[in-house]
C-alpha positions in Angstrom: 1.9 1.2 -5.7 2.2 -1.2 -2.8 4.0 -1.5 0.5 6.3 -4.2 1.5 7.2 -4.1 5.2 9.9 -6.4 6.5 10.6 -7.4 10.1 13.6 -9.7 10.5 12.8 -12.7 8.2 9.1 -11.8 8.1 7.6 -10.0 5.1 4.2 -8.6 4.3 2.6 -6.8 1.4 -0.2 -4.3 1.0 -1.6 -2.8 -2.1 -3.4 0.6 -2.0 -6.8 -1.1 -1.9 -5.8 -3.0 1.2 -3.9 -0.2 2.9 -6.9 2.0 2.4 -8.7 -0.2 5.1 -6.1 1.1 7.6 -6.3 5.0 7.3 -3.7 5.6 10.1 -1.1 3.5 8.3 -2.0 4.9 4.9 -1.3 8.4 6.3 2.1 7.3 7.6 3.1 5.9 4.2 1.8 8.9 2.1 3.8 11.4 4.3 7.0 9.6 3.3 6.5 9.5 -0.5 8.7 12.1 -2.2 6.5 14.9 -3.7 8.7 15.1 -6.8 7.4 11.7 -8.2 4.9 11.7 -11.0 2.2 9.9 -9.1 -1.5 10.6 -9.3 -3.4 11.5 -6.3 -4.0 8.6 -3.9 -7.7 8.7 -3.0 -10.9 6.7 -3.0 -12.2 6.2 -6.5 -15.2 4.2 -7.8 -14.5 1.2 -9.9 -17.3 0.2 -12.3 -15.7 -3.3 -12.7 -15.7 -4.0 -9.0 -18.8 -1.8 -8.3 -17.2 -0.3 -5.3 -15.0 2.6 -4.3 -11.5 1.9 -2.9 -8.2 3.6 -2.2 -6.3 3.8 -5.5 -3.6 5.6 -7.5 -4.7 7.7 -10.4 -3.1 8.9 -13.5 -1.0 11.9 -12.7 -2.1 13.7 -15.9 -5.9 13.0 -16.0 -6.7 11.5 -12.5 -8.2 8.3 -14.1 -8.4 5.3 -11.9 -5.4 3.0 -12.0 -7.3 -0.1 -10.9 -6.5 -3.0 -8.7 -6.0 -5.3 -11.7 -3.1 -3.1 -13.0 -1.6 -2.7 -9.5 -1.6 -6.5 -9.3 0.5 -6.6 -12.5 2.9 -4.0 -11.1 3.2 -6.0 -7.9 5.0 -8.8 -9.8 6.8 -6.8 -12.6 8.2 -3.5 -11.2 10.9 -3.2 -8.7 11.2 0.5 -8.5 11.3 1.6 -4.9 9.5 5.0 -4.3 10.7 5.4 -0.7 12.4 3.4 2.0 11.8 4.3 5.6 11.7 2.8 9.0 8.4 2.2 10.8 7.6 1.3 14.4 5.7 -1.9 14.6 2.8 -0.5 16.6 -0.3 -2.4 17.6 -2.0 -0.9 14.5 0.7 -2.3 12.2 0.5 -5.7 13.9 -3.2 -5.9 13.5 -3.1 -4.9 9.9 -0.3 -7.4 9.1 -2.2 -10.1 10.9 -5.5 -9.3 9.3 -4.1 -9.3 5.8 -1.4 -11.9 6.0 -2.4 -14.3 8.7 -0.8 -14.7 12.1 2.9 -15.3 12.4 5.2 -15.3 15.3 7.3 -12.2 16.2 10.8 -12.6 17.4 14.2 -11.1 17.7 16.4 -12.0 14.7 
């Protein structure tokens, strides 16, 4: 699962591992995902490959880690939208977008 915020012509992307670094934003996103979807619990899990714990999606049947490697593949192959919702570009969102995607100018478009 990943997040793809758009503001005018500007786009940004966050995977769960990255979004986990911003708990307030992660909480906003998780509240908007329909509960009827077959998604595993989104929580911090330990990856033996990366030797660290990070926010991840798990298998909805067995709760096994769906690792960042597999999320990366989904990023480029799946186009299923789980939820679409408006957000207010608060200071927290601006900081997260800037930290993960570099600084870009904001404008009215």
